[in-house]
C-alpha positions in Angstrom: 17.0 -13.5 13.3 15.5 -16.5 11.8 16.5 -17.8 8.2 14.4 -19.8 5.9 15.8 -21.3 2.7 13.4 -21.1 -0.1 12.2 -23.6 -2.5 10.8 -23.1 -6.0 11.2 -19.3 -6.2 13.9 -16.7 -7.4 14.6 -15.9 -3.9 17.2 -18.1 -2.2 16.3 -17.3 1.5 14.1 -15.1 3.9 15.4 -13.5 7.0 12.9 -12.6 9.4 12.4 -11.4 13.0 9.4 -12.1 15.1 8.8 -10.7 18.7 5.9 -12.4 20.3 3.3 -12.8 17.7 4.3 -9.8 15.5 6.7 -9.6 12.7 9.4 -7.2 13.2 11.5 -7.4 10.0 11.8 -9.4 6.9 14.5 -9.5 4.2 14.4 -11.8 1.1 17.7 -12.8 -0.2 17.4 -12.4 -4.1 14.0 -12.5 -5.8 12.2 -9.5 -7.7 13.6 -6.7 -5.4 10.6 -4.2 -5.8 8.1 -7.0 -5.1 10.1 -8.6 -2.2 10.7 -5.1 -0.6 6.9 -4.5 -0.9 6.0 -7.8 0.9 8.5 -7.0 3.6 7.2 -3.7 4.2 3.5 -4.6 4.2 3.9 -7.5 6.7 6.1 -5.4 9.1 4.1 -5.0 12.4 1.6 -7.6 11.2 0.4 -10.6 13.5 2.2 -13.8 12.3 -1.0 -15.6 11.8 -2.6 -12.7 9.9 0.5 -12.6 7.6 0.1 -16.5 7.2 -3.5 -16.5 6.2 -3.1 -13.6 3.8 0.2 -15.0 1.9 -0.3 -18.8 2.1 -1.1 -20.4 -1.4 -0.1 -17.5 -3.6 1.2 -18.9 -6.8 3.9 -17.5 -9.1 3.5 -18.5 -12.7 2.4 -22.0 -12.0 5.3 -23.0 -9.7 2.9 -23.9 -6.7 4.5 -21.4 -4.5 5.9 -17.7 -4.6 8.0 -15.5 -2.3 4.8 -14.5 -0.2 3.9 -18.3 0.0 7.5 -19.1 1.1 7.3 -16.4 3.8 4.0 -18.1 5.0 5.7 -21.4 5.2 8.6 -20.0 7.0 6.4 -18.4 9.7 4.3 -21.5 9.8 7.6 -23.4 10.6 8.7 -20.5 13.2 5.3 -20.9 14.9 5.6 -24.7 15.1 9.0 -24.5 16.5 8.2 -21.9 19.3 
């Protein structure tokens, strides 16, 4: 299980598991519960690179980031380190 500490969002962290190049699970700590559960359910089983390309750059209320964007950043960091 990987843990990514978020910046600029209501969620405080993202816990996720990747097997090979496929996302197995995602759990947001904090944030808008329904929205984060929805994002987690949608990316489960998705290829890491596909999730990054779909989520990267999504903005929440002019913050320059969002929970989906933070997940993309977490996944990019994971790819870079593995």
